[in-house]
DRENDO-1510 file (C-alpha; in Angstrom, 1 decimal, always signed):
<recs>
REC; n; res; u; v; w
REC; 1; MET; +123.7; +103.8; +82.0 .
REC; 2; ASN; +125.3; +106.0; +79.7 .
REC; 3; LYS; +126.5; +104.7; +76.2 .
REC; 4; GLY; +129.3; +108.1; +76.0 .
REC; 5; LEU; +130.9; +107.3; +79.2 .
REC; 6; ARG; +134.7; +106.0; +79.4 .
REC; 7; LEU; +135.0; +102.1; +80.4 .
REC; 8; SER; +136.3; +103.6; +84.0 .
REC; 9; GLU; +134.3; +106.0; +84.2 .
REC; 10; LYS; +131.2; +103.2; +83.6 .
REC; 11; TRP; +132.6; +101.1; +86.6 .
REC; 12; PHE; +133.5; +103.8; +89.4 .
REC; 13; GLN; +129.6; +105.5; +88.6 .
REC; 14; ARG; +128.6; +101.6; +89.2 .
REC; 15; GLY; +130.7; +101.7; +92.4 .
REC; 16; LEU; +129.4; +104.9; +93.7 .
REC; 17; TRP; +125.8; +103.9; +92.9 .
REC; 18; LEU; +126.7; +100.6; +95.0 .
REC; 19; ILE; +128.1; +103.4; +97.7 .
REC; 20; ALA; +124.7; +104.9; +97.5 .
REC; 21; VAL; +122.8; +101.6; +98.4 .
REC; 22; VAL; +124.6; +100.9; +100.8 .
REC; 23; PHE; +124.7; +104.1; +102.5 .
REC; 24; ALA; +120.3; +104.0; +102.2 .
REC; 25; LEU; +120.9; +100.6; +103.5 .
REC; 26; PHE; +122.7; +101.3; +106.6 .
REC; 27; LEU; +120.6; +104.6; +107.1 .
REC; 28; ILE; +117.1; +102.5; +107.1 .
REC; 29; GLY; +119.0; +100.1; +109.6 .
REC; 30; LEU; +119.5; +103.2; +111.8 .
REC; 31; GLY; +116.0; +104.7; +111.2 .
REC; 32; GLY; +114.2; +101.3; +111.6 .
REC; 33; LEU; +115.5; +100.6; +114.8 .
REC; 34; ILE; +114.1; +104.3; +116.0 .
REC; 35; VAL; +110.8; +103.6; +114.4 .
REC; 36; ASP; +110.1; +100.4; +115.6 .
REC; 37; ASP; +110.9; +101.6; +119.4 .
REC; 38; LEU; +108.4; +104.1; +118.9 .
REC; 39; PRO; +105.1; +102.4; +119.4 .
REC; 40; LYS; +106.0; +101.0; +123.0 .
REC; 41; VAL; +105.5; +104.4; +124.1 .
REC; 42; GLU; +101.7; +103.5; +123.9 .
REC; 43; GLN; +100.0; +101.3; +126.7 .
REC; 44; SER; +97.5; +98.4; +125.4 .
REC; 45; TYR; +94.2; +99.2; +126.1 .
REC; 46; ARG; +91.4; +97.0; +126.9 .
REC; 47; LEU; +87.7; +97.3; +127.5 .
REC; 48; GLU; +88.0; +96.9; +131.5 .
REC; 49; ASP; +90.1; +99.8; +131.7 .
REC; 50; PHE; +87.1; +102.0; +130.5 .
REC; 51; LEU; +84.2; +99.9; +131.7 .
REC; 52; ASP; +82.4; +101.8; +135.0 .
REC; 53; GLN; +83.6; +99.2; +137.6 .
REC; 54; ALA; +81.2; +100.6; +140.2 .
REC; 55; ALA; +78.0; +100.0; +137.9 .
REC; 56; ALA; +79.5; +96.8; +136.3 .
REC; 57; GLY; +81.0; +95.1; +139.6 .
REC; 58; PRO; +77.4; +94.6; +141.2 .
REC; 59; LEU; +75.9; +93.7; +138.0 .
REC; 60; LYS; +78.5; +90.9; +137.4 .
REC; 61; ALA; +78.3; +89.6; +140.8 .
REC; 62; GLU; +74.2; +89.6; +140.7 .
REC; 63; ILE; +74.6; +87.7; +137.2 .
REC; 64; ALA; +77.0; +85.0; +138.6 .
REC; 65; ARG; +74.7; +84.6; +141.8 .
REC; 66; ILE; +71.9; +84.2; +139.3 .
REC; 67; ASP; +73.8; +81.6; +137.6 .
REC; 68; ALA; +74.7; +79.5; +140.4 .
REC; 69; ASP; +70.7; +79.8; +141.8 .
REC; 70; THR; +69.9; +78.6; +138.1 .
REC; 71; LYS; +72.3; +75.8; +138.3 .
REC; 72; ALA; +70.6; +74.8; +141.6 .
REC; 73; LYS; +67.3; +74.9; +140.9 .
REC; 74; GLY; +67.6; +72.7; +137.5 .
REC; 75; GLU; +69.3; +70.7; +139.6 .
REC; 76; ALA; +66.5; +70.7; +142.3 .
REC; 77; LEU; +63.7; +70.6; +139.3 .
REC; 78; GLN; +65.1; +67.4; +137.7 .
REC; 79; THR; +65.1; +65.6; +140.8 .
REC; 80; ALA; +61.8; +66.7; +141.4 .
REC; 81; ARG; +60.8; +66.0; +138.0 .
REC; 82; GLN; +61.8; +62.3; +138.6 .
REC; 83; VAL; +59.6; +62.6; +141.9 .
REC; 84; VAL; +57.0; +63.4; +139.8 .
REC; 85; ALA; +57.6; +60.6; +137.2 .
REC; 86; ALA; +57.6; +58.2; +140.5 .
REC; 87; ALA; +54.8; +59.1; +142.2 .
REC; 88; ALA; +52.4; +59.2; +138.9 .
REC; 89; GLY; +53.5; +55.4; +138.4 .
REC; 90; ASP; +52.7; +54.7; +141.9 .
REC; 91; THR; +49.1; +56.5; +141.5 .
REC; 92; ARG; +48.9; +54.5; +138.4 .
REC; 93; GLN; +49.4; +51.0; +140.2 .
REC; 94; GLY; +47.3; +52.1; +142.8 .
REC; 95; ARG; +44.5; +52.9; +141.0 .
REC; 96; GLN; +44.7; +49.6; +138.9 .
REC; 97; SER; +45.2; +47.9; +142.1 .
REC; 98; PHE; +42.2; +49.6; +143.7 .
REC; 99; ASP; +39.8; +49.1; +140.6 .
REC; 100; ALA; +40.6; +45.3; +140.5 .
REC; 101; TRP; +39.7; +45.1; +144.0 .
REC; 102; VAL; +36.5; +47.5; +143.4 .
REC; 103; ARG; +35.4; +45.1; +140.9 .
REC; 104; THR; +35.9; +41.9; +143.1 .
REC; 105; ARG; +34.2; +44.0; +146.1 .
REC; 106; THR; +31.0; +44.3; +143.7 .
REC; 107; ALA; +31.0; +40.8; +142.4 .
REC; 108; THR; +31.1; +39.4; +145.8 .
REC; 109; GLY; +29.0; +42.1; +147.5 .
REC; 110; ASN; +30.8; +41.1; +150.4 .
REC; 111; ALA; +29.6; +43.5; +153.2 .
REC; 112; GLY; +32.1; +42.6; +155.7 .
REC; 113; GLN; +35.1; +44.4; +153.1 .
REC; 114; ASP; +33.4; +47.7; +154.0 .
REC; 115; ALA; +36.3; +48.7; +156.1 .
REC; 116; GLU; +38.9; +47.5; +153.5 .
REC; 117; LEU; +37.4; +49.5; +151.3 .
REC; 118; LEU; +37.7; +53.1; +153.2 .
REC; 119; GLU; +41.6; +51.8; +154.0 .
REC; 120; ARG; +42.4; +51.3; +150.2 .
REC; 121; THR; +40.6; +54.6; +149.5 .
REC; 122; ARG; +42.9; +56.4; +152.0 .
REC; 123; GLN; +46.1; +54.4; +150.5 .
REC; 124; MET; +44.9; +55.9; +146.5 .
REC; 125; ASP; +44.0; +59.7; +148.0 .
REC; 126; ALA; +47.4; +59.4; +149.9 .
REC; 127; LEU; +49.3; +58.2; +146.1 .
REC; 128; VAL; +47.2; +61.0; +144.6 .
REC; 129; ALA; +48.1; +63.6; +147.0 .
REC; 130; ARG; +52.1; +62.5; +146.9 .
REC; 131; GLN; +51.5; +63.0; +143.1 .
REC; 132; ARG; +50.2; +66.2; +143.3 .
REC; 133; ALA; +52.3; +67.9; +146.1 .
REC; 134; ALA; +55.7; +66.4; +143.5 .
REC; 135; GLU; +54.0; +68.5; +140.6 .
REC; 136; ARG; +53.2; +71.5; +142.7 .
REC; 137; GLU; +57.2; +71.4; +143.8 .
REC; 138; VAL; +57.9; +71.1; +140.1 .
REC; 139; GLU; +55.7; +73.9; +139.0 .
REC; 140; ALA; +57.0; +76.1; +141.8 .
REC; 141; LEU; +60.6; +75.2; +140.3 .
REC; 142; ASP; +59.7; +76.7; +136.9 .
REC; 143; GLN; +58.1; +79.7; +138.1 .
REC; 144; ALA; +61.8; +80.3; +140.5 .
REC; 145; THR; +63.9; +79.9; +137.1 .
REC; 146; SER; +61.9; +81.8; +135.2 .
REC; 147; GLU; +62.5; +85.0; +137.8 .
REC; 148; LEU; +66.1; +83.6; +137.7 .
REC; 149; SER; +65.8; +84.2; +133.7 .
REC; 150; ARG; +64.2; +87.2; +134.1 .
REC; 151; GLN; +66.5; +89.0; +136.5 .
REC; 152; ARG; +69.9; +87.6; +134.4 .
REC; 153; LEU; +68.2; +89.0; +131.2 .
REC; 154; GLN; +67.6; +92.1; +133.3 .
REC; 155; ALA; +71.1; +92.5; +134.7 .
REC; 156; THR; +72.8; +91.1; +131.2 .
REC; 157; SER; +70.9; +94.1; +129.4 .
REC; 158; GLN; +72.4; +96.6; +131.9 .
REC; 159; LEU; +75.7; +95.1; +131.6 .
REC; 160; ASN; +75.7; +95.2; +128.1 .
REC; 161; ALA; +74.8; +99.1; +128.2 .
REC; 162; LEU; +77.6; +99.5; +130.3 .
REC; 163; ASN; +79.7; +97.3; +127.5 .
REC; 164; VAL; +78.5; +99.5; +124.8 .
REC; 165; GLU; +80.0; +102.8; +126.4 .
REC; 166; ALA; +82.5; +100.9; +127.1 .
REC; 167; ARG; +83.7; +99.9; +123.8 .
REC; 168; THR; +82.9; +103.5; +122.4 .
REC; 169; LYS; +85.2; +105.1; +124.7 .
REC; 170; LEU; +88.0; +102.3; +123.9 .
REC; 171; GLY; +87.3; +103.0; +119.8 .
REC; 172; ALA; +87.7; +106.2; +120.7 .
REC; 173; ALA; +90.8; +105.7; +122.8 .
REC; 174; ARG; +92.5; +103.7; +120.6 .
REC; 175; ARG; +92.0; +105.9; +117.5 .
REC; 176; TRP; +93.2; +108.7; +119.2 .
REC; 177; GLN; +96.2; +106.0; +120.3 .
REC; 178; GLU; +96.8; +105.6; +115.9 .
REC; 179; MET; +97.1; +109.3; +115.6 .
REC; 180; ARG; +99.6; +110.0; +118.2 .
REC; 181; VAL; +101.8; +107.1; +117.3 .
REC; 182; PHE; +101.3; +108.2; +113.0 .
REC; 183; GLY; +102.0; +111.4; +114.6 .
REC; 184; ILE; +105.2; +110.5; +115.9 .
REC; 185; ARG; +106.1; +108.3; +113.1 .
REC; 186; LEU; +104.9; +111.4; +110.7 .
REC; 187; ALA; +107.4; +113.5; +112.9 .
REC; 188; PHE; +110.5; +111.3; +112.4 .
REC; 189; THR; +109.5; +110.2; +108.6 .
REC; 190; LEU; +108.4; +113.6; +107.1 .
REC; 191; PRO; +111.3; +115.9; +107.6 .
REC; 192; PRO; +113.8; +113.3; +106.1 .
REC; 193; LEU; +111.6; +113.5; +103.0 .
REC; 194; VAL; +111.6; +117.1; +102.7 .
REC; 195; ILE; +115.2; +117.0; +103.0 .
REC; 196; ALA; +115.3; +114.4; +100.2 .
REC; 197; GLY; +113.4; +116.3; +98.1 .
REC; 198; TRP; +115.6; +119.5; +98.6 .
REC; 199; LEU; +118.5; +117.7; +97.7 .
REC; 200; PHE; +117.4; +116.1; +95.0 .
REC; 201; ALA; +116.7; +119.5; +93.6 .
REC; 202; LYS; +119.6; +120.9; +94.5 .
REC; 203; TYR; +122.3; +118.5; +94.7 .
REC; 204; ARG; +121.4; +115.0; +92.7 .
REC; 205; LYS; +124.2; +116.1; +90.2 .
REC; 206; SER; +126.7; +117.6; +92.5 .
REC; 207; THR; +130.0; +115.7; +93.6 .
REC; 208; TYR; +128.7; +113.6; +96.6 .
REC; 209; TRP; +125.5; +112.6; +94.6 .
REC; 210; PRO; +125.9; +109.0; +95.9 .
REC; 211; PHE; +125.1; +110.7; +99.3 .
REC; 212; VAL; +122.4; +112.4; +98.5 .
REC; 213; TRP; +120.7; +109.5; +96.5 .
REC; 214; GLY; +121.3; +107.2; +99.5 .
REC; 215; PHE; +119.7; +109.7; +101.6 .
REC; 216; ILE; +116.6; +109.7; +98.9 .
REC; 217; PHE; +116.1; +106.2; +98.7 .
REC; 218; PHE; +116.4; +106.0; +103.1 .
REC; 219; ALA; +113.7; +108.7; +103.2 .
REC; 220; LEU; +111.8; +107.2; +100.4 .
REC; 221; PHE; +111.6; +104.0; +102.6 .
REC; 222; GLY; +110.8; +105.5; +105.5 .
REC; 223; PHE; +107.7; +106.9; +104.0 .
REC; 224; PHE; +106.2; +104.5; +102.2 .
REC; 225; VAL; +107.2; +101.1; +104.6 .
REC; 226; GLU; +107.1; +102.9; +108.2 .
REC; 227; LEU; +105.0; +105.7; +107.8 .
REC; 228; VAL; +102.3; +104.4; +105.3 .
REC; 229; PRO; +101.1; +101.2; +106.9 .
REC; 230; TYR; +100.2; +103.3; +109.7 .
REC; 231; LEU; +98.2; +106.0; +108.2 .
REC; 232; PRO; +95.0; +105.4; +110.3 .
REC; 233; SER; +91.9; +104.1; +107.9 .
REC; 234; TYR; +88.4; +105.2; +109.4 .
REC; 235; GLY; +86.8; +102.6; +107.2 .
REC; 236; GLY; +89.3; +104.0; +103.9 .
REC; 237; TYR; +88.1; +107.1; +104.1 .
REC; 238; VAL; +91.5; +108.7; +105.0 .
REC; 239; ARG; +93.5; +106.5; +102.7 .
REC; 240; TYR; +91.3; +107.5; +99.5 .
REC; 241; ILE; +91.2; +110.9; +100.4 .
REC; 242; VAL; +94.9; +111.1; +101.2 .
REC; 243; GLY; +95.5; +109.2; +98.1 .
REC; 244; ILE; +93.7; +111.8; +96.0 .
REC; 245; VAL; +95.6; +115.0; +97.7 .
REC; 246; VAL; +98.4; +113.5; +96.9 .
REC; 247; THR; +97.5; +112.8; +93.5 .
REC; 248; LEU; +96.4; +116.0; +92.3 .
REC; 249; VAL; +99.4; +117.3; +94.5 .
REC; 250; VAL; +101.5; +115.3; +92.2 .
REC; 251; GLY; +99.3; +115.7; +89.1 .
REC; 252; ARG; +99.7; +119.3; +89.3 .
REC; 253; TYR; +103.3; +119.3; +89.8 .
REC; 254; LEU; +104.2; +117.4; +86.8 .
REC; 255; ILE; +101.1; +119.5; +84.6 .
REC; 256; VAL; +103.4; +122.5; +85.5 .
REC; 257; ALA; +106.3; +120.8; +85.2 .
REC; 258; LEU; +105.4; +119.8; +81.4 .
REC; 259; GLN; +104.1; +123.4; +80.6 .
REC; 260; ARG; +107.4; +125.2; +81.9 .
REC; 261; TYR; +109.2; +122.0; +79.8 .
REC; 262; LEU; +108.0; +122.7; +76.9 .
REC; 263; ALA; +107.8; +127.0; +76.8 .
REC; 264; ARG; +111.5; +126.4; +77.7 .
REC; 265; GLN; +112.4; +123.6; +75.1 .
REC; 266; ARG; +110.3; +126.4; +72.0 .
REC; 267; GLU; +112.7; +129.1; +73.7 .
REC; 268; VAL; +115.4; +126.9; +72.8 .
REC; 269; GLU; +114.3; +125.7; +69.2 .
REC; 270; ALA; +113.8; +129.1; +68.8 .
REC; 271; GLN; +117.6; +130.2; +69.5 .
REC; 272; PRO; +120.5; +130.0; +66.7 .
REC; 273; ASP; +121.7; +126.4; +65.8 .
REC; 274; GLU; +125.4; +127.0; +66.9 .
REC; 275; GLN; +124.1; +128.4; +70.2 .
REC; 276; ARG; +121.5; +125.7; +70.6 .
REC; 277; ARG; +124.3; +123.0; +70.1 .
REC; 278; GLU; +126.7; +124.8; +72.4 .
REC; 279; ALA; +124.5; +124.5; +75.2 .
REC; 280; LEU; +124.4; +120.9; +75.3 .
REC; 281; ASP; +125.8; +118.8; +77.3 .
REC; 282; TYR; +128.5; +116.5; +75.4 .
REC; 283; GLU; +127.7; +113.1; +77.3 .
REC; 284; LEU; +124.2; +113.7; +76.7 .
REC; 285; ALA; +124.3; +114.7; +72.9 .
REC; 286; HIS; +125.7; +111.4; +72.5 .
REC; 287; SER; +124.2; +109.3; +74.3 .
REC; 288; ARG; +120.8; +110.5; +72.4 .
REC; 289; MET; +122.4; +110.2; +69.1 .
REC; 290; ILE; +123.1; +107.0; +69.7 .
REC; 291; LYS; +119.4; +106.4; +70.8 .
REC; 292; ASN; +118.3; +107.8; +67.6 .
REC; 293; ILE; +117.1; +111.0; +69.4 .
REC; 294; CYS; +117.5; +114.5; +68.6 .
REC; 295; PRO; +119.4; +115.9; +71.4 .
REC; 296; GLY; +117.6; +119.4; +70.8 .
REC; 297; CYS; +113.9; +118.6; +70.9 .
REC; 298; GLU; +114.3; +115.0; +71.8 .
REC; 299; ARG; +112.3; +113.6; +69.2 .
REC; 300; PRO; +112.9; +110.3; +66.9 .
REC; 301; ILE; +114.9; +110.6; +64.3 .
REC; 302; ASP; +116.7; +108.3; +61.2 .
REC; 303; THR; +119.9; +108.2; +61.3 .
REC; 304; ALA; +120.9; +105.7; +59.0 .
REC; 305; ASP; +120.0; +108.4; +56.1 .
REC; 306; ALA; +122.9; +109.6; +55.1 .
REC; 307; THR; +121.2; +112.2; +53.5 .
REC; 308; ARG; +119.4; +113.5; +56.6 .
REC; 309; ASN; +121.9; +116.0; +58.2 .
REC; 310; PHE; +119.0; +118.0; +60.0 .
REC; 311; CYS; +116.3; +117.4; +62.3 .
REC; 312; THR; +113.2; +117.8; +60.5 .
REC; 313; HIS; +111.3; +118.7; +63.9 .
REC; 314; CYS; +113.3; +121.1; +65.4 .
REC; 315; GLY; +116.2; +122.0; +62.5 .
REC; 316; ILE; +119.4; +121.5; +64.9 .
REC; 317; CYS; +122.2; +120.2; +63.1 .
REC; 318; LEU; +122.7; +116.4; +63.5 .
REC; 319; PHE; +125.8; +116.0; +61.1 .
REC; 320; ASP; +128.7; +118.1; +59.5 .
REC; 321; HIS; +131.5; +117.5; +57.7 .
REC; 322; CYS; +134.7; +117.2; +58.9 .
REC; 323; GLN; +137.3; +120.4; +57.5 .
REC; 324; ALA; +140.2; +118.6; +56.9 .
REC; 325; CYS; +138.9; +115.7; +55.6 .
REC; 326; SER; +135.1; +116.2; +54.5 .
REC; 327; ALA; +134.1; +113.0; +56.2 .
REC; 328; ARG; +130.6; +113.0; +57.5 .
REC; 329; LYS; +130.4; +113.2; +61.0 .
REC; 330; ASN; +128.3; +113.9; +64.3 .
REC; 331; ALA; +127.9; +117.1; +64.6 .
REC; 332; PHE; +128.1; +117.1; +68.6 .
REC; 333; ALA; +131.8; +115.3; +68.0 .
REC; 334; ARG; +134.7; +116.8; +69.2 .
REC; 335; TYR; +136.7; +115.4; +66.9 .
REC; 336; CYS; +136.5; +114.0; +63.3 .
REC; 337; TYR; +136.7; +110.2; +63.8 .
REC; 338; SER; +138.0; +110.0; +60.2 .
REC; 339; CYS; +141.3; +112.0; +60.5 .
REC; 340; GLY; +141.0; +113.1; +64.4 .
REC; 341; THR; +141.0; +116.8; +63.5 .
REC; 342; PRO; +139.3; +119.2; +66.2 .
REC; 343; ALA; +135.6; +119.9; +65.7 .
REC; 344; ARG; +136.6; +123.3; +66.4 .
REC; 345; PRO; +139.7; +125.8; +66.2 .
REC; 346; ASP; +139.4; +126.3; +70.1 .
REC; 347; ALA; +139.5; +122.3; +70.7 .
REC; 348; ARG; +142.8; +122.0; +69.7 .
REC; 349; ALA; +143.9; +123.6; +73.0 .
REC; 350; THR; +142.4; +120.5; +74.6 .
REC; 351; VAL; +144.1; +118.2; +73.1 .
REC; 352; PRO; +146.9; +116.4; +75.5 .
REC; 353; PRO; +150.3; +116.1; +74.0 .
REC; 354; ALA; +151.5; +112.5; +73.8 .
REC; 355; THR; +155.2; +112.0; +74.3 .
REC; 356; VAL; +156.9; +109.0; +72.4 .
REC; 357; SER; +160.5; +108.1; +73.3 .
REC; 358; GLY; +161.3; +111.5; +75.2 .
REC; 359; ASP; +160.2; +113.7; +72.4 .
REC; 360; THR; +156.8; +115.6; +72.0 .
REC; 361; MET; +154.2; +114.8; +69.3 .
REC; 362; PRO; +152.6; +118.1; +67.9 .
REC; 363; PRO; +148.8; +117.8; +68.3 .
REC; 364; LEU; +146.9; +116.5; +65.6 .
REC; 365; GLY; +146.1; +118.8; +62.5 .
REC; 366; SER; +149.3; +121.1; +63.4 .
REC; 367; GLY; +151.8; +120.6; +61.0 .
REC; 368; GLY; +152.6; +117.3; +62.0 .
REC; 369; SER; +149.2; +116.0; +62.0 .
REC; 370; LEU; +148.4; +112.9; +60.6 .
REC; 371; SER; +146.1; +114.4; +57.7 .
REC; 372; ASN; +149.5; +115.8; +56.5 .
REC; 373; PRO; +152.0; +113.5; +54.7 .
REC; 374; ALA; +155.0; +113.2; +56.7 .
REC; 375; PRO; +158.4; +114.6; +55.0 .
REC; 376; ASP; +160.4; +111.7; +53.1 .
REC; 377; LEU; +163.0; +110.3; +54.5 .
REC; 378; THR; +164.3; +108.2; +52.0 .
REC; 379; PRO; +167.7; +108.5; +50.6 .
REC; 380; GLY; +167.7; +110.4; +47.2 .
</recs>
């Protein structure tokens, strides 16, 4: 805060800044309620909304049927394999029994056992036939399961193609929705930002500046908090392109402003010393002098050196001497700090008269000035 302000003025300034912040908070709260309700006008899209149901419905039903058949065939295949295992065991045992009987028959050479041999042979053939039938059942079920897998793969491929097309449409719809939401938010946040820029350029130092700055804070918050997060990304391209454009615009503005400022400073520094000091703001000049900065060219100066009365950069007078008491003083001061004499003759008119006990004191620097001795009233 400016150190040249009066104490009461400093507190008033703080209070006005508080008013600006509070005003901005209320505006932000109102704007937040409005902006938060904006996305509700958009619906939530799903993949099914863009899927060709006429083509996808039969495919889904076919896949469901195939899955059910595959499950049934799987259970039947498991049962058939168990039957094959049991038949193979029976065949193995029957063959072992048959081989043992044949060896006995061969050893004894009993021709009366030929009928039994034929019967045992038929039994063995039946076991083998049973095993082979079970194996053919397993093979048939394997082939049916493979065919179902092929059919499911074909139906799934067709359904995936439909899903890819639906995802493409869904992505386009969501991007368009993002653009609509962003456009709506931009329509609510950009005008206040433009108005804020105009207020900053025209009225930031006006009488009602707290409301101006409050509106500026509100506009900046709405732009950077309510709008920028909803800026469409598209893989980051939009954000980077917007960042580049904003940087170029702001950079160009700053470069042009710097060139104008330097040109204006050169014009001002070419003016006479008295005219330059008259044009400088009183509070600004004092605040810069307190910070050891030249009020004219804004370069660093050494105020501690009593021999340096002029700026070595622009030549403006920084310190002069009082015409009444010859004290070295700030050239921008309105009154001498040593004797109170006005720095300029026309400054006397700005000194308010002081009243003591109903009597009016003459202004300082007049005949009754403190710089002149009072008449001797001691009895002679």
